[in-house]
LUMTOR-377997 format. One record per atom (N, C-alpha, C): residue in three letters; x, y, z. Coordinates in steps of 0.2 Angstrom, whole numbers, padded with zeros to 4 digits, always signed. Example, Ala and Ser with C-alpha at 12.3 -4.5 7.8 and 13.67 -1.06 7.14 Angstrom:
LUMTOR-377997
ala+0066-0028+0039;ala+0062-0022+0039;ala+0066-0016+0039;ser+0064-0011+0035;ser+0068-0005+0036;ser+0064+0000+0039;
END
This chain:
LUMTOR-377997
met+0387+0084-0366;met+0394+0084-0369;met+0398+0078-0367;glu+0397+0076-0360;glu+0401+0070-0358;glu+0398+0064-0360;lys+0392+0063-0362;lys+0389+0057-0364;lys+0392+0056-0371;lys+0393+0061-0375;lys+0395+0060-0382;lys+0402+0057-0382;thr+0407+0060-0378;thr+0413+0058-0377;thr+0414+0051-0374;arg+0410+0049-0370;arg+0410+0042-0367;arg+0408+0037-0372;lys+0403+0039-0376;lys+0401+0034-0381;lys+0407+0033-0386;tyr+0410+0038-0388;tyr+0416+0037-0392;tyr+0421+0033-0390;tyr+0423+0034-0383;tyr+0428+0029-0380;tyr+0425+0022-0379;glu+0419+0022-0378;glu+0416+0015-0376;glu+0416+0011-0383;arg+0415+0014-0388;arg+0415+0010-0395;arg+0422+0008-0396;gly+0427+0011-0394;gly+0434+0009-0396;gly+0436+0013-0402;val+0442+0013-0403;val+0445+0017-0408;val+0448+0012-0413;asn+0447+0013-0420;asn+0449+0009-0425;asn+0457+0010-0426;lys+0461+0006-0423;lys+0468+0007-0422;lys+0471+0007-0429;glu+0469+0002-0433;glu+0472+0002-0440;glu+0471+0008-0444;his+0465+0011-0443;his+0463+0017-0447;his+0467+0023-0445;leu+0468+0023-0438;leu+0473+0028-0435;leu+0480+0028-0438;ala+0482+0021-0438;ala+0489+0020-0440;ala+0490+0022-0447;glu+0485+0021-0451;glu+0485+0023-0458;glu+0485+0031-0459;leu+0481+0034-0455;leu+0481+0041-0455;leu+0488+0044-0453;ala+0491+0041-0448;ala+0497+0044-0445;ala+0503+0043-0450;lys+0503+0039-0455;lys+0508+0039-0460;lys+0509+0045-0463;pro+0515+0047-0465;pro+0516+0053-0469;pro+0514+0052-0476;lys+0512+0058-0479;lys+0510+0057-0486;lys+0516+0057-0490;arg+0515+0054-0496;arg+0521+0053-0501;arg+0521+0060-0504;arg+0527+0063-0504;arg+0528+0070-0508;arg+0531+0068-0514;ile+0529+0072-0519;ile+0532+0071-0526;ile+0536+0077-0528;ser+0542+0076-0531;ser+0546+0081-0533;ser+0543+0084-0539;leu+0546+0090-0541;leu+0544+0094-0547;leu+0545+0090-0553;glu+0551+0086-0553;glu+0552+0082-0559;glu+0547+0076-0560;glu+0546+0073-0555;glu+0541+0068-0555;glu+0534+0070-0557;glu+0532+0076-0555;glu+0526+0079-0557;glu+0526+0081-0564;ala+0531+0083-0566;ala+0532+0085-0574;ala+0531+0079-0578;asp+0534+0073-0576;asp+0534+0067-0579;asp+0527+0064-0580;ile+0523+0065-0574;ile+0516+0063-0574;ile+0512+0067-0579;asn+0513+0073-0579;asn+0509+0078-0583;asn+0511+0076-0590;arg+0517+0075-0592;arg+0519+0074-0599;arg+0516+0067-0601;ser+0515+0062-0597;ser+0513+0056-0599;ser+0505+0056-0600;arg+0502+0060-0597;arg+0495+0060-0598;arg+0493+0064-0604;lys+0488+0061-0608;lys+0486+0064-0614;lys+0480+0069-0612;lys+0481+0075-0614;lys+0476+0080-0612;lys+0471+0080-0618;pro+0465+0080-0616;pro+0459+0080-0621;pro+0459+0087-0625;ser+0461+0092-0622;ser+0461+0098-0625;ser+0466+0099-0631;ser+0471+0095-0631;ser+0476+0094-0637;ser+0473+0091-0643;lys+0468+0086-0641;lys+0465+0083-0647;lys+0458+0086-0650;tyr+0456+0091-0646;tyr+0450+0094-0648;tyr+0450+0098-0655;lys+0445+0097-0659;lys+0444+0100-0665;lys+0438+0104-0665;ala+0438+0111-0666;ala+0432+0115-0666;ala+0428+0113-0672;ser+0421+0113-0670;ser+0416+0112-0676;ser+0416+0119-0680;lys+0412+0118-0686;lys+0412+0124-0690;lys+0408+0129-0686;arg+0403+0127-0682;arg+0399+0132-0679;arg+0403+0136-0674;ile+0407+0132-0670;ile+0411+0136-0665;ile+0416+0140-0668;gln+0419+0138-0674;gln+0424+0143-0678;gln+0420+0149-0680;asn+0414+0148-0682;asn+0410+0154-0685;asn+0409+0159-0679;leu+0407+0156-0673;leu+0405+0160-0667;leu+0412+0164-0665;ala+0418+0161-0666;ala+0424+0164-0664;ala+0426+0170-0668;gln+0423+0170-0674;gln+0425+0176-0678;gln+0422+0182-0676;pro+0426+0188-0676;pro+0424+0194-0674;pro+0418+0197-0679;lys+0414+0200-0676;lys+0408+0203-0680;lys+0411+0209-0684;his+0408+0210-0690;his+0410+0215-0694;his+0406+0221-0693;val+0409+0226-0690;val+0405+0232-0688;val+0404+0237-0694;val+0398+0239-0695;val+0398+0244-0700;val+0396+0251-0697;gln+0401+0255-0697;gln+0400+0262-0694;gln+0395+0266-0698;lys+0391+0269-0694;lys+0386+0273-0697;lys+0389+0280-0698;lys+0387+0283-0704;lys+0389+0290-0705;lys+0384+0295-0703;ile+0386+0299-0699;ile+0382+0305-0696;ile+0384+0311-0700;asp+0380+0314-0704;asp+0382+0320-0707;asp+0381+0326-0703;arg+0386+0329-0700;arg+0385+0335-0696;arg+0391+0340-0698;gln+0389+0346-0697;gln+0394+0351-0698;gln+0397+0353-0692;pro+0403+0355-0692;pro+0406+0357-0685;pro+0402+0362-0681;ser+0399+0366-0684;ser+0395+0371-0680;ser+0389+0368-0677;asp+0386+0363-0680;asp+0380+0360-0678;asp+0381+0355-0672;asp+0387+0353-0670;asp+0389+0349-0665;asp+0387+0352-0658;glu+0387+0359-0657;glu+0385+0362-0651;glu+0378+0362-0650;thr+0374+0363-0656;thr+0367+0364-0655;thr+0363+0357-0656;arg+0366+0353-0660;arg+0362+0346-0661;arg+0365+0341-0656;thr+0360+0337-0653;thr+0362+0332-0649;thr+0361+0325-0652;gly+0357+0325-0657;gly+0356+0318-0660;gly+0350+0315-0658;thr+0347+0318-0653;thr+0340+0316-0650;thr+0335+0322-0650;ser+0329+0320-0650;ser+0324+0325-0650;ser+0321+0325-0643;val+0319+0331-0641;val+0315+0332-0634;val+0308+0334-0636;arg+0304+0331-0632;arg+0296+0332-0633;arg+0295+0339-0630;ser+0290+0342-0633;ser+0288+0349-0631;ser+0285+0349-0624;ser+0282+0343-0622;ser+0279+0342-0616;ser+0284+0342-0610;ala+0290+0339-0612;ala+0295+0339-0607;ala+0298+0346-0606;leu+0298+0350-0611;leu+0301+0357-0611;leu+0296+0362-0606;thr+0290+0360-0606;thr+0285+0364-0603;thr+0283+0361-0596;tyr+0286+0356-0594;tyr+0284+0352-0588;tyr+0285+0357-0582;arg+0280+0357-0577;arg+0281+0360-0571;arg+0280+0355-0566;pro+0285+0354-0562;pro+0285+0349-0556;pro+0280+0350-0551;thr+0278+0345-0548;thr+0273+0346-0542;thr+0277+0348-0536;gln+0274+0350-0531;gln+0277+0352-0525;gln+0281+0346-0522;arg+0278+0340-0522;arg+0281+0334-0519;arg+0287+0332-0523;ile+0287+0333-0530;ile+0293+0331-0534;ile+0299+0336-0532;val+0297+0342-0531;val+0302+0347-0529;val+0305+0346-0522;glu+0301+0343-0517;glu+0303+0342-0511;glu+0307+0335-0511;leu+0306+0331-0515;leu+0310+0325-0515;leu+0317+0326-0519;ala+0317+0331-0523;ala+0323+0333-0527;ala+0328+0336-0522;arg+0326+0339-0517;arg+0330+0343-0512;arg+0335+0338-0508;pro+0341+0340-0508;pro+0346+0335-0504;pro+0344+0336-0496;lys+0345+0331-0493;lys+0343+0331-0486;lys+0349+0334-0482;
END
């Protein structure tokens, strides 16, 4: 560790660079900052969207599907079918063991 610090001091310090770093930074007021921002032309204000971009920006037209159900069928029908093999499935001993909470 001492060798590194010795080398730094032996090289000498760039006094001009340190003097420049020691100067306080120029502070800008809010009014000056607003003037600077107004004077700049923002590319976003000049932008014109292409036909493709305008097309992509349009919302999709959603066609709602009609599901013919009677109110009494809502409780019995789920809208999906279950295979008969799933209804008659018997789990193995290992599956039962893994299903138990620890």
